[in-house]
N, C-alpha and C positions, 0 to 999 in steps of 0.2 A: 023312236028315241032309243038309243043304245046305252045299256048300263056298263060302267067301267069296273073291271075286275081288279081286286087288290092282289098283288103278287103274293104267293105263299111264303116267300122269303121274308117279307116284311112282317107277316103274322108271327113267324117263329122268333124274329128279333124282339118283337114286342113282348111275347111271353117270357123270354129270357130276362128282359129288364124287370118285369114284375117279380120274378123269383129272386133276383138279386136285391130288390128293394125290401122284400120281406125278411131278409137275413141281415140287414145292415146293422141292427142293434146288438148282435151277438158275435163273438169272435169266430172266425171261419177256421176252426181247428177241428178236423174230422176225428182226431184221436180222442179228444176230450169233450166233444160237443155234447154228447148225451150222458157224460159221467158227472154225477153230483159229487161234490167234495165230501170225503168221509170225516165225520166228527172225530176230533182228537180225544183219545181216552183220558179220563180224569186220573191224575196221579194222587196217590194217598201215602202218607207217612208210614214207615214200617212200625209195627207194633212191638214195643220193647217188653220182654218178659219181666215179671216182677222180681225184684232183688230178693235173694234168699235171706231169711231171718238169721241174725247172728246167733251162733251157738256158744253158749256159756260153758266154760270148763271149770269144774270145781277145783279149789285149791288143794294141793297135795298135803296130806296130813303130815304133821311133824313126826320124825322118827324118834322113838324113845332111845335114850342113851343106854348102852349096855353097862353091865356091872364091871368096873375097871379093876376090882380087887384081885382077880386071878392073875393079872399082869404085874402085881406088886412083888418085889423081892421079899423073901422071908429070911428069918435068922439062919436057916439051913443053907440058903443060897449064898450067903456071904460069910459062912463059917470059916472058909479057907483064908479069908482076909485077916483073921485074927481080931475081929472087932466085937464090941459089945453094944447092946441097944443103947441108944442115946436119945437126946431131945433136941437135936439140931433143927434150926429153922431154915426153911427155903429162902434163898436170897438170889439176887442178880437175875440171871436168865430164867430160873425156875419160877420166881415170883412174878415175872412179867408175862407169863403165858395167859391166854384167854381163859376166863372162868368157865368151869364145867363141873361135872361130877368127879370129884378129886379125892384120892387117897394117898397117904404119904407114910414113909418110915425113915428112920435115921439111926445111924450107928457111929461109934467112935473108935478110932484106932488107939493103940497104946501110946503112940506118939502125940496124941491130941488132935490128929487130923479127923475130919468129919466126912462121913459118907451119907448123902441124902438122896432118897429116891421118891419120885412122885409119878402117879399114873392118873390121867384125866380122860374121861369119856365125854363126847359132845353129841348132842341131839340134832344140831343144826349145821354142822360142818364136818368136813373130812379132817382126819388127823394130819394128813400130808399137807393140807393148806395151812394148818397152824404152824407146823415145823418150818415150812417154806417162808412164812412171814416173820418168823422169830429173828431177832437181831441181838445176839449175845455179845458181851464185851470180850475182847481178846482176838486172837488169831484163829482162823479156821484151820482145823487139823484134819488131814485126809486119812481116815482109818478105813480098812476094808469093810465094804457094806455087808451087813449081816443078812443071812438068807431070810426070806419071808417078811422083809421090811419094805414098806412103800416109800418112805422118806427117812433119810438119816443125815444129821448134821452134828459136828463136834467143834467146840471152841475151847481154847485154853488161854487164860489170862493170869499171869504171875504163876502162883502155885495152885490154881483152881481150874479144873476142867469140867465142862458141861456137855452132856451127851443127850441128844433128842432123837427119838425114834417114833415112827408112826405106822400104824396098821389099822385099816378100816377107819373108824372114828375115835380111835384111842391113841393117846400120846404118852410115851414113856420117857421121863426126864430124870437124868442122873447127874448129881453134882459131887465132885470129889475135891475137897479142900485139904491138900497135903502140905508137908513141910517144904517140898521142892517141886518145881514144875515137872521134873522127870518122874517122880513118884506118883503125882496126880495122873499123868498121862498113862503110866504103866497100869495103874488100877483101873482106869477107864477101858483099856484094851482087854484086861482080864475079864471084866464084868460084861463087856459088850455081848458076847454070845449068850450069856444067861438072860440078859435083858430081852434079846430078840426071841429066845425060846419062850419066855413067859408071855411076851406080847402076842406071839403067834397062837397061843392057847386060848386067847380071848376070841369068842365068836362075834363077828360084826353084826 
């Protein structure tokens, strides 16, 4: 009895079929077949630095007002005007200035006209701010600005002229009540340089 031999080609085909059957459940991708997926890194929120503590600034101390008396006109300063000491009261623009450390003097002309001078020192404001905020009656008169003065304003109403000067925290205010507007303005022009020189002598 003769045995039948199986051809070699049939054996090889059978082995190939078994190999294909063993890979049927996985994708046939040679590039990624043995690569495992890498886990995605966990993301974390950035750490915010702590906010700096607020810095407290101490309030600035109030500045003491200087002595305004050196800026006040004396009897010698107005001697050429031919006046004598009087007891005139400040009025109008002079009486409306902000309150401060104030000194005043007054004189009288032979004609009865009155010359009044006041100086005021402030501890909480500049003299230039006081002069800029002043609103005197009458028309503004443009006189040459005296040297060493931070702010200067002049008004004349009827026969009365008011002059305001500022340096540092001191205000110098002059009022001339004359018989005519021309005389009042002339007296203000003559006394303006003396007012400025006395005011400049005050140390702010």
